[in-house]
N, C-alpha and C positions, 0 to 999 in steps of 0.2 A: 415955220414948222420944221422940226427936226425929224429926219428919216429914222426909221427903226434900225437897230443894229442887227444884222443877220450874220452869224458865224459862217465862214466859208465852207464848213463841213455840214451845214444844215441844208435840207431840201425843202424849199418853200415855193409852193405852186400858187398861193393866193396873193392878190395885190391888196387885200382888205386888212391892212395892219396899221394901227395907229402910231402916232409919233412917240418917240422915246421908248418904244418897246424893245426888249432884247430877247433874241432867240439864239440859243447856244448850240453847240455841236451835236450832231446826230439827231436833230429834231427833224421830223417830216410833217409838213403841213400841206394838206390837199387844197386844190382849188375849190373855192366856195366857202371855206372857213372864214369867219369874221373875227378879228382880234382887235381889241381896243388899244388905247394909249397907256404908256407907262407900265406895261406888263412885263413880267420876267418868266421866260419859259426855259427851264433848265435842260441839261443834256438828256438824251434818250427818251424823247416824248414824240407821241404821234397824235395828230389832230385831223379828224376826218372832215370831209365836206359836211355842211349843215350844222357844224358847231358854232355856237356864238359865245364870245368871251368878252366881258365888259372891260372897263378900265382898272388899272392898278391891281391886276390879278397876279398872284404868284403861283406858278406851276412847278413844283419841284421835280426832280428826276424820276424817270420811270413811269410816266402816266400816259395812258391812252385814252383819248376823248373820242367817243364814237358819235356818229350822226344822231341827233336828237337831244344832245346835251347842251344846255344853256347855263352859263356861269355869269352872274351879275357882277357889278363893280366890287372891288376891295375883298375878294374871296382869296383865301389861302388853301392851297391843296398840298398836303405833305407828301413826302417821297412815297412812290408806288401805291397811291391811291387807285383803286380799281373801280371802273365804271362798266356797267353792262347796258345793252340797249335792246335786249330781246329776252322776254321772260320765258320763252319756250324754244330755245334754240335747237335747230336741226341742220345738219350739213346739207348744203345745196338747196335750201328752201329759204327764199327771201321773204321776210315779213317786214312790214313798215316799222321802223324804230319806234320805241316807246319813249316819249319825251321825259327827260329828267331835268329838274330845275334846282340850281344851287343859288339861293338868294343872297342879296347884298351882305357883305361883311362875315359870311359864314367861314369857318375854319374846319377843314377835315384833316384829322390826324393821320400820320404815316400808316400805310397798309389798310386804311379803312376800305371797305367794299360797299358800294352803293348799288342797290337793285334798281333796275330800270323802272321808270315811272314814279319814283319818289320825288318829293320836294323837301329840300333842306331849308328851313326858315331863316329869316334875316338874323344875323349874328349868332346863329346856333353853332355848337362845336361838337365834334366827335373826338373821342379819345383814340389812342393808337390801337390799331387792329379791330376797330368797331365794324360789325356787320349790320348795315342799315337796310331793313326790309320794309319799313313803313315811313310815312312822312315824319319829319322832325319839326316841331313847332318853333317859332321865333324865340331866340335866347335860351333855348334848351341846351343843357350839357348832357350828351348821351355817350354811353360806352357799353361794351359787352357784345355777346353773340347770342340772341339778337340784341340790338341796341335797345337800351332802356333809359328813360330820363333819370339822371342821378343828381340833378341840380340845375341851376340857372346861371347864366353869365351875362355881363354887360358888354358893350361895344369893344372893350379892351380885352375881353376874355377873362376878367376877374369874376370870381364867384359872387353871387348875390346872396344877401341875408334875408330870410323870410321875416316879415313884420307881422302879417296877419294871413288869413287864408287866401287872400287875393292881392297882397301887397308885398313887394320886395324892395331892398335898397342896396346900392353899392357902397363902397367905402367912402365915397365923397358925399353921400346923402342924397343922390339922385333916386327918385322913386320910380319903380316899375310896377305896373298893374296888369292883371289878366286882360288879354286882348279879345276874349270871346271865341278864339279859335284854338285854344289849348296852349297858346304861347303867352309871351309877355310883350309889353310895349312901355315906352317912357310915358309917365303921367303928364 
């Protein structure tokens, strides 16, 4: 097992970091955070206790992950994505954090804002500057303020082509069907 790389100017208080993970300068990770293997956490990020990060996750610069945020495997977070964990914030009043879930393979564009308590579905994608105030279904392409579904994407982020009311295809001919939860899944 290869130890994680931790830049000498990072402040890392947790021991729960998987092999081959890279943590760059001016990152602060609190005790109690769990980080998987082969992650890349870029400069100027903050990760609070209670955050769970899967394997092969990319966290670009300027992202703060608050208690209650869970990020599954293969997620991409673009620069300056904003997470919240309190839907009614008040100074000096502690409220239990609202859980937020970013599912496997999702990609969040730079400067997206994610409201506390939402779930981003598997392989969903947000455009740059998107404001997410509701759950995003699997494979959905959303953008705008507030986020609206503008299309569907495959696991590589390529747009899907609609074949019927409940069937889509990617360029390789892989078929996706409605999953019964508002999103798509491979047939």
